[in-house]
C-alpha positions in Angstrom: -0.5 -125.0 106.4 0.9 -122.5 103.9 0.6 -119.7 106.3 2.8 -121.4 108.9 5.6 -122.2 106.3 5.9 -118.7 104.9 7.4 -117.0 108.0 9.6 -120.0 108.5 10.9 -119.7 105.0 11.6 -116.0 105.4 13.7 -116.7 108.4 15.6 -119.5 106.7 18.9 -117.9 105.6 19.7 -120.7 103.2 16.7 -120.0 101.0 17.6 -116.2 100.9 21.2 -117.0 100.0 20.2 -119.3 97.2 17.8 -116.7 95.7 20.4 -113.9 95.9 23.2 -116.1 94.4 20.8 -117.1 91.6 20.0 -113.5 90.8 23.7 -112.5 90.8 24.6 -115.4 88.6 21.8 -114.7 86.2 22.9 -111.0 86.0 26.5 -112.0 85.4 25.5 -114.3 82.6 23.3 -111.7 81.0 26.1 -109.1 81.2 28.7 -111.4 79.7 26.2 -112.4 76.9 25.8 -108.7 76.0 29.6 -108.2 75.9 30.0 -111.3 73.6 27.2 -110.0 71.4 28.8 -106.6 71.0 32.2 -108.2 70.3 30.7 -110.6 67.7 28.8 -107.8 66.0 31.9 -105.6 65.7 33.9 -108.5 64.3 31.2 -109.4 61.8 31.1 -105.7 60.6 34.9 -105.8 60.1 34.7 -109.1 58.2 31.9 -107.8 56.0 34.0 -104.7 55.2 37.1 -106.9 54.3 34.9 -109.2 52.3 33.4 -106.3 50.3 36.9 -104.9 49.6 38.2 -108.2 48.4 35.2 -108.7 46.1 35.6 -105.2 44.7 39.3 -105.9 44.1 38.5 -109.1 42.3 35.9 -107.5 40.2 38.3 -104.7 39.2 40.9 -107.3 38.3 38.4 -109.1 36.1 37.6 -105.9 34.3 41.2 -105.4 33.3 42.1 -106.2 29.7 45.4 -105.4 28.0 45.9 -106.1 24.3 49.3 -106.4 22.8 49.2 -104.3 19.6 52.8 -104.9 18.5 56.0 -106.3 19.9 59.2 -105.2 18.2 62.8 -106.4 18.9 65.6 -104.0 17.9 68.5 -106.3 17.4 71.0 -103.5 17.1 70.2 -102.0 20.6 69.0 -105.3 22.1 65.7 -103.5 23.1 62.3 -105.0 23.2 59.4 -102.6 22.6 55.8 -103.7 23.4 52.8 -101.6 22.4 49.7 -102.2 24.5 46.2 -100.9 24.8 43.8 -100.9 27.8 40.7 -102.4 26.2 39.0 -103.3 29.5 36.2 -101.5 31.3 38.3 -100.1 34.2 40.8 -97.2 34.4 44.2 -97.0 36.0 45.8 -100.2 34.7 49.4 -100.3 35.7 52.2 -102.5 34.6 54.0 -104.0 37.6 56.2 -106.7 36.2 57.1 -108.0 32.7 58.6 -111.4 32.0 60.4 -112.2 28.8 61.2 -115.9 28.3 61.7 -118.7 25.8 62.1 -122.5 26.3 65.4 -122.2 28.1 65.5 -118.9 30.1 63.3 -116.3 31.7 64.1 -112.7 32.6 61.9 -110.4 34.8 61.7 -106.6 34.7 60.1 -104.8 37.6 60.8 -101.1 37.0 58.8 -100.4 33.9 58.6 -97.0 32.3 55.2 -96.9 30.7 54.8 -94.2 28.1 51.9 -92.8 26.0 52.3 -93.0 22.2 53.5 -89.3 22.2 56.4 -90.3 24.5 55.3 -88.8 27.8 55.5 -90.9 30.9 52.3 -92.6 32.0 51.6 -93.9 35.5 48.7 -96.0 34.2 46.5 -96.5 31.2 42.8 -95.4 31.2 40.1 -97.1 29.2 40.9 -97.0 25.5 44.4 -95.6 26.0 47.5 -96.9 24.3 51.0 -97.0 25.6 54.3 -98.7 25.2 57.4 -99.7 27.2 60.9 -100.5 26.2 63.0 -103.2 27.9 66.8 -103.3 27.6 67.7 -107.0 27.4 71.0 -108.0 28.9 71.7 -110.6 26.1 70.7 -110.5 22.5 67.8 -112.7 21.4 68.3 -115.6 19.0 67.0 -114.9 15.5 63.8 -116.7 14.4 63.3 -118.1 17.9 59.9 -117.9 19.7 59.8 -115.7 22.8 57.0 -115.0 25.3 56.1 -111.7 26.9 54.0 -111.8 30.1 52.7 -108.7 31.8 51.5 -108.7 35.5 49.4 -105.6 36.3 49.2 -103.8 39.6 45.9 -105.6 40.4 47.5 -109.0 39.6 46.0 -109.8 36.2 48.2 -111.6 33.7 48.4 -110.9 29.9 50.7 -112.9 27.6 51.8 -112.9 23.9 54.5 -114.5 21.8 56.7 -113.1 19.1 59.5 -114.2 16.9 62.8 -112.4 17.3 
């Protein structure tokens, strides 16, 4: 009985078409699956790289430490001088923005000339190095009032102190 059905099955065009279409459909699904796999792998490598860079940046930011050594206000010239030291465990700490404020006003300074203690310009402070910057204030500060100085570094860390003018 099986021997009679086999030649009949081979002559049946519908059965051959179904097999061919199944093979083509299976091949197309496998090809698309490999394309999606390659795409997903390349994106996951990119995301891993970005994640690693973000973590390294956050770790570097956490290693930053600036200590205010002295803040001096020169009433005659209306200048504020802040002496700082990099006491963290990472080099190249830059000062991006400085805010001076009290309870009623706030002033920001974005072009800071950081200098070493010998007066030469410094782009950044390495570990253990000291420096200072001078801010020319547009209005004189009130005597015996409390003021705040806030430094934002190039990596985004924030360091604050207070002083009495």
